[in-house]
C-alpha positions in Angstrom: -45.3 3.0 35.4 -42.3 1.5 37.3 -42.1 -1.4 35.4 -42.1 0.9 32.2 -39.3 2.8 33.2 -37.1 -0.2 34.2 -38.1 -1.8 30.7 -36.6 1.6 29.0 -33.8 1.9 31.1 -32.5 -1.7 30.2 -33.4 -1.2 26.6 -31.7 2.6 25.9 -28.1 1.4 26.7 -28.6 -1.2 24.2 -30.4 0.4 21.4 -27.5 3.4 21.8 -24.7 0.9 21.7 -26.3 -0.4 18.6 -25.8 2.9 16.5 -22.2 2.3 15.3 -23.3 -0.9 13.7 -25.1 1.1 11.2 -22.7 3.6 10.2 -20.9 3.6 6.9 -17.4 3.5 6.7 -15.2 6.5 6.5 -11.6 7.1 5.7 -9.9 7.6 9.4 -8.9 10.9 10.2 -5.5 9.8 11.2 -4.5 8.1 7.3 -2.2 10.6 6.2 -0.3 11.7 2.7 1.8 14.2 4.5 5.6 14.4 2.9 5.2 11.5 1.3 7.0 13.1 -1.9 10.8 13.5 -1.5 12.5 16.5 -2.8 9.4 17.4 -4.6 8.4 20.6 -4.9 4.7 20.5 -5.0 1.7 23.0 -5.7 -1.9 23.2 -5.9 -1.6 22.0 -9.4 -3.3 18.6 -9.8 -2.0 17.6 -13.1 -0.3 14.8 -13.0 0.5 12.6 -15.6 -1.0 9.7 -14.2 -4.3 10.9 -15.6 -2.9 10.9 -19.1 -4.1 7.9 -21.3 -1.0 5.3 -21.6 -1.2 6.5 -25.5 -0.3 9.7 -25.4 2.8 8.2 -23.1 3.9 5.2 -24.8 3.5 6.4 -28.7 5.3 4.0 -30.5 2.8 1.9 -32.7 4.2 -1.7 -32.1 4.1 -1.1 -28.5 0.8 0.0 -28.5 -0.3 -2.8 -30.8 1.9 -5.4 -27.8 -0.3 -3.6 -25.1 -3.5 -3.9 -27.0 -3.1 -7.4 -27.1 -1.7 -8.0 -23.8 -5.1 -6.3 -22.5 -7.4 -8.8 -24.4 -5.4 -11.9 -23.8 -2.7 -11.8 -20.5 -4.1 -14.3 -17.8 -4.0 -12.6 -14.7 -6.0 -9.6 -16.7 -8.6 -12.1 -17.6 -8.4 -13.7 -14.4 -8.9 -10.2 -12.7 -12.3 -9.3 -15.1 -13.6 -12.6 -13.7 -13.0 -11.6 -10.2 -15.0 -8.8 -10.7 -17.6 -10.9 -11.7 -17.6 -13.1 -9.5 -18.3 -10.4 -6.8 -20.7 -8.7 -8.8 -22.7 -12.5 -8.1 -22.0 -12.0 -4.4 -23.3 -8.9 -4.2 -26.6 -9.6 -6.0 -26.6 -12.4 -3.4 -26.3 -9.7 -0.6 -28.8 -7.8 -1.8 -31.1 -10.1 -2.2 -30.6 -11.8 1.3 -33.5 -8.7 2.7 -36.1 -10.5 0.8 -38.0 -13.5 2.2 -36.8 -17.1 0.9 -39.5 -19.3 -0.7 -39.3 -22.9 -1.0 -41.9 -25.6 -2.2 -41.6 -28.5 0.3 -44.2 -31.1 -0.7 -44.4 -34.8 1.7 -46.9 -37.6 1.1 -47.1 -40.9 3.3 -48.7 -44.4 2.6 -49.6 -46.1 5.6 -51.5 -49.6 5.5 -53.5 -51.1 8.7 -55.3 -54.3 9.2 -56.0 -54.3 5.4 -57.0 -49.9 4.9 -54.8 -47.9 3.0 -54.3 -44.3 4.5 -52.8 -41.8 2.2 -52.0 -38.2 3.2 -50.3 -35.4 1.8 -49.3 -31.7 2.3 -48.1 -29.0 -0.3 -47.0 -26.4 1.5 -44.8 -23.1 0.3 -42.6 -22.2 3.1 -41.5 -18.2 3.6 -39.0 -17.4 6.1 -37.7 -13.6 6.5 -34.9 -12.6 8.7 -35.9 -9.2 9.6 -32.9 -7.1 9.9 -32.7 -5.5 13.5 -29.5 -4.8 14.2 -27.6 -4.4 10.9 -26.4 -7.8 10.2 -27.5 -8.6 6.5 -27.1 -4.2 6.4 -23.1 -4.8 7.1 -22.6 -7.9 4.8 -24.5 -6.0 2.0 -22.1 -3.4 2.6 -19.0 -5.6 3.0 -20.0 -6.9 -0.7 -20.0 -3.5 -2.1 -16.6 -2.8 -0.6 -15.6 -6.1 -1.6 -16.8 -5.9 -5.6 -15.1 -2.1 -5.4 -11.8 -4.0 -4.3 -12.3 -6.2 -7.4 -12.4 -3.3 -9.4 -9.4 -2.1 -8.2 -7.7 -5.4 -8.0 -8.2 -5.4 -12.1 -7.2 -1.8 -12.6 -4.0 -2.8 -10.7 -3.2 -5.7 -12.8 -3.9 -3.4 -16.1 -1.9 -0.6 -14.8 1.2 -3.5 -14.0 0.8 -5.0 -17.2 0.9 -2.3 -19.3 4.3 -1.2 -17.5 5.7 -4.2 -17.7 4.9 -4.7 -21.4 6.4 -0.9 -21.9 9.5 -2.1 -19.8 9.9 -5.4 -21.4 9.6 -3.2 -25.1 12.2 -0.7 -23.8 14.8 -3.3 -22.7 14.4 -5.3 -26.0 14.9 -1.9 -27.7 18.1 -1.3 -25.4 19.7 -4.8 -25.9 19.1 -4.4 -30.0 21.5 -1.0 -29.8 23.9 -2.4 -27.4 24.2 -5.6 -29.8 24.5 -3.1 -32.8 27.1 -1.3 -31.0 28.8 -4.2 -30.1 28.7 -6.0 -33.3 30.4 -2.5 -34.9 33.3 -2.3 -32.3 33.4 -6.1 -33.3 34.4 -5.5 -36.7 36.3 -3.0 -35.7 38.7 -5.0 -33.7 38.7 -7.7 -36.5 40.4 -5.5 -38.7 42.7 -4.1 -35.8 43.4 -7.7 -35.8 44.3 -8.1 -39.1 46.1 -4.9 -39.2 48.4 -6.0 -36.1 49.4 -8.9 -37.9 50.7 -7.1 -41.5 52.3 -4.6 -39.4 54.0 -7.6 -37.7 54.6 -9.2 -40.4 56.3 -6.1 -41.0 58.3 -5.6 -38.2 56.6 -3.0 -36.4 54.9 -4.5 -33.5 55.4 -7.7 -31.9 53.5 -11.1 -31.8 52.6 -10.3 -28.1 50.3 -7.2 -29.4 49.1 -9.4 -32.2 47.7 -12.0 -29.4 46.3 -9.5 -27.2 44.2 -8.0 -30.2 42.8 -11.2 -30.9 41.7 -11.9 -27.6 40.1 -8.6 -27.5 38.7 -9.7 -30.5 37.3 -12.7 -29.3 35.8 -10.9 -25.9 33.4 -9.0 -28.0 32.4 -11.7 -29.8 31.8 -13.4 -26.7 29.4 -10.2 -25.3 27.7 -10.6 -28.8 26.4 -14.0 -28.0 25.7 -13.0 -24.5 23.8 -10.1 -25.5 21.5 -12.2 -28.2 20.9 -14.8 -25.5 19.4 -11.5 -23.3 17.2 -10.6 -26.5 15.6 -13.9 -26.7 15.0 -14.5 -23.6 13.4 -10.8 -23.3 11.1 -11.8 -26.7 10.3 -15.0 -24.8 9.0 -13.1 -21.1 6.8 -10.4 -23.6 5.3 -13.8 -25.4 4.2 -14.9 -21.9 2.7 -11.6 -21.1 0.3 -11.7 -24.2 0.2 -15.2 -23.6 1.5 -16.5 -26.7 4.1 -18.7 -27.6 7.8 -17.7 -27.1 8.4 -15.8 -30.4 10.0 -12.8 -32.5 8.8 -9.6 -31.0 8.2 -6.9 -34.0 10.1 -3.4 -32.9 11.3 0.1 -33.5 14.4 1.3 -32.5 15.5 3.2 -29.2 16.3 6.6 -30.6 12.9 6.5 -32.3 11.5 6.4 -28.5 9.8 9.7 -27.6 8.4 10.8 -23.6 6.2 13.7 -22.3 8.0 17.1 -22.6 6.8 17.7 -18.8 6.3 14.8 -15.7 3.9 16.2 -13.1 3.1 14.4 -9.8 -0.2 16.4 -9.2 -0.9 16.4 -5.1 -0.3 13.5 -3.0 -3.8 13.1 -2.0 -4.6 12.1 -5.6 -3.0 8.8 -4.7 -5.8 8.0 -2.4 -8.5 7.4 -5.9 -5.4 6.7 -8.5 -3.4 4.5 -6.9 -5.2 0.8 -7.7 -3.1 -1.4 -5.1 -4.1 1.9 -2.5 -7.6 1.6 -3.4 -7.5 -2.0 -2.6 -5.9 -1.5 0.6 -8.8 0.9 1.6 -11.7 -1.6 0.6 -10.1 -4.2 2.3 -9.9 -1.7 5.3 -13.5 -1.3 5.0 -14.3 -5.0 4.6 -12.7 -5.5 7.9 -14.9 -2.4 9.7 -18.3 -4.1 8.2 -17.1 -7.0 9.6 -16.7 -6.2 13.1 -20.0 -4.2 12.8 -21.3 -7.5 11.9 -19.3 -9.2 15.1 -21.0 -6.5 17.1 -24.6 -7.0 16.1 -24.4 -10.7 16.5 -24.8 -10.1 20.2 -28.4 -8.6 19.6 -31.7 -10.4 18.9 -32.4 -12.1 15.8 -35.9 -12.1 14.9 -37.0 -14.5 11.8 -40.9 -14.5 10.5 -42.1 -18.1 9.1 -45.5 -18.7 7.1 -46.8 -21.6 5.5 -49.5 -21.8 3.0 -50.8 -24.7 0.9 -52.9 -27.7 0.7 -53.1 -30.9 3.0 -55.7 -33.5 3.7 -53.6 -35.0 6.9 -56.5 -33.6 9.2 -58.5 -36.8 7.8 -56.8 -39.8 7.0 -58.2 -41.5 4.2 -57.7 -40.8 0.1 -61.1 -39.5 -0.2 -61.0 -36.7 2.2 -60.5 -33.1 -0.1 -57.7 -31.1 0.5 -58.2 -28.2 3.1 -56.4 -25.1 3.0 -53.1 -24.8 5.3 -52.1 -21.3 7.2 -49.4 -20.9 9.7 -47.5 -18.1 10.7 -44.5 -18.0 13.1 -41.9 -15.3 15.0 -39.5 -16.3 16.5 -37.0 -14.1 18.7 -33.3 -15.0 19.7 -31.2 -13.2 21.9 -27.4 -14.7 22.5 -27.1 -15.4 26.2 -24.3 -17.8 27.1 -22.0 -19.2 23.8 -19.0 -19.7 25.4 -17.2 -16.4 24.9 -17.2 -17.1 21.2 -18.9 -13.5 20.3 -16.5 -11.8 22.6 -13.3 -13.5 20.9 -15.0 -13.1 17.4 -14.9 -9.6 18.3 -11.5 -9.3 19.3 -10.7 -11.1 16.1 -12.6 -8.7 13.9 -11.2 -5.4 15.9 -7.9 -6.6 15.6 -8.0 -7.6 11.9 -9.6 -4.0 11.3 -6.3 -2.6 12.7 -4.3 -4.5 10.8 -5.8 -3.5 7.3 -5.7 0.2 8.6 -1.7 -0.3 9.3 -1.6 -2.1 6.1 -3.1 1.0 4.2 -1.1 3.3 5.6 1.5 1.3 4.7 0.5 1.1 1.0 0.6 4.6 1.0 3.7 5.3 2.3 4.9 2.6 -0.6 2.8 4.4 -3.2 5.2 7.6 -2.2 8.3 6.5 -2.1 8.0 4.7 -5.9 7.2 7.9 -6.9 10.1 9.7 -5.5 12.4 6.8 -6.6 11.0 7.1 -10.2 11.8 11.0 -10.0 15.3 10.5 -8.9 16.3 7.8 -11.1 15.0 10.5 -14.1 17.2 12.9 -12.9 19.8 10.7 -12.2 19.9 9.4 -15.9 19.5 12.4 -17.7 22.7 13.8 -15.7 24.5 10.8 -16.8 23.1 10.6 -20.1 24.6 14.2 -20.6 27.9 13.1 -19.2 28.2 10.0 -20.8 27.9 11.6 -24.5 30.1 13.8 -23.7 32.7 11.3 -22.5 31.7 9.2 -25.9 32.6 12.1 -28.1 36.2 12.8 -26.5 36.8 9.3 -26.4 36.0 8.8 -30.1 38.7 11.6 -30.5 41.3 9.5 -28.1 40.5 6.6 -30.2 41.4 8.6 -33.4 44.7 10.5 -32.3 46.1 7.1 -30.4 45.7 5.2 -33.6 47.4 7.7 -35.5 50.2 8.1 -33.0 50.4 4.6 -32.8 51.1 4.3 -36.6 53.7 7.0 -36.1 55.2 4.8 -33.5 54.8 7.7 -30.9 51.8 5.0 -28.7 52.0 1.8 -27.7 48.9 -0.9 -28.8 48.2 -1.1 -24.8 46.9 2.6 -25.5 45.1 1.4 -28.6 43.3 -0.8 -26.5 42.3 1.2 -23.5 40.9 4.0 -25.8 38.6 1.1 -27.1 37.5 -0.1 -24.6 36.7 3.0 -22.9 34.7 4.4 -26.0 32.5 0.9 -26.0 32.0 1.5 -22.6 31.1 5.0 -22.9 29.1 3.9 -25.8 27.3 1.2 -23.9 26.4 3.5 -21.0 25.4 6.0 -23.2 22.3 3.2 -23.9 21.8 2.2 -20.3 21.0 6.1 -19.5 18.6 6.3 -22.2 16.9 3.0 -21.4 17.2 4.4 -17.5 15.0 7.6 -18.4 12.8 5.5 -20.4 12.1 3.3 -17.7 11.7 6.3 -15.3 9.0 7.6 -17.0 7.7 4.1 -16.9 7.9 3.8 -13.0 6.7 7.6 -12.2 3.3 6.6 -14.4 2.8 3.4 -12.8 3.4 4.7 -9.2 0.6 7.7 -10.0 -1.8 5.1 -10.9 -1.6 5.5 -14.8 -2.9 3.0 -17.3 -6.6 3.4 -15.6 -9.9 2.5 -17.9 
């Protein structure tokens, strides 16, 4: 009786300490999404632009065609899909590890002694089964499941990033087109101004210095046209690479045709944990580290393996004429680690440290997601405010150029005043285009930051 009590008292701590090994991953309680959005009046409304299909956010038919082509052909997207298939195969292997392994291992020998030849053979089927007493296989299986979810989340992250990248490059192209159009119109005006100044010089109404200054300004505008054309070509090349195609012209619309959703809603911060693919990747990395720690714990406990063998053999006899006999064996082995030079303890410490690192990275990823949402909203508000002011500025400068030209022809203004007014107008018009692009960019950033573009 005393021996039974001693045995139970020795085994009870072992069993109790192993309970944690079987526990599935749960999100840590101290992971928080509180106050990750700055200057946002949050409500209980879970409506989020991140849940809207990308076709309803980016309504330009030409942009939609580019995105569809990118989702089909992009190299990173195809690689992410293959990663998911790899993870599925590894999960299947983890499932099958619970089953016995079966192998056919035929052997044969020929021996000749003193003129007598002896032939023996063995045709066994060997089965080996590891009994998962302390969760080593269970945690490996759960880790494979977490890896599959991580691969799927990574695929969604690549998908969202590709959609946002193509939209951003497309709108950049439209912005450059519009800026080039304004610059070409300004160039035509300056060429006409040069001709007018030359005629006025011939008539004695202005000086050679004014004519030279107008020519120099015209050359400056021409140089800016060349730079804009270069940027357009480079942007087209970037889009082509995203589509996995050789550099080529991109069919597109105009900046003025673009529309954005009427209302930008962000939902509640908790949705980021499910909607943001990179946040999901970080959490599944933490889950994988958690199961690795459990595997390291299970290595301290006994490992039970059952091996069986069945088949035919004539090795009990010796002559070739001996009939084969049925062979049956079964062996059970229990291995309990006792002394492994501190390797098991060191491995457990390493896995615990990796789990803590993964947890910190998870929280930091959430904070980065909140920062991106806040930055996108701030950019949208700033772009709207700037666009309103630059529109008003352009209207006033258009009038200023007209009035200054009239005053110049009546000798009440200098050429420098015309030059200043026209340069200011060009700058204001280009700022209008830039503001419009920034507003579109803010919508793209917000949509991506909220996990938009998921399947």
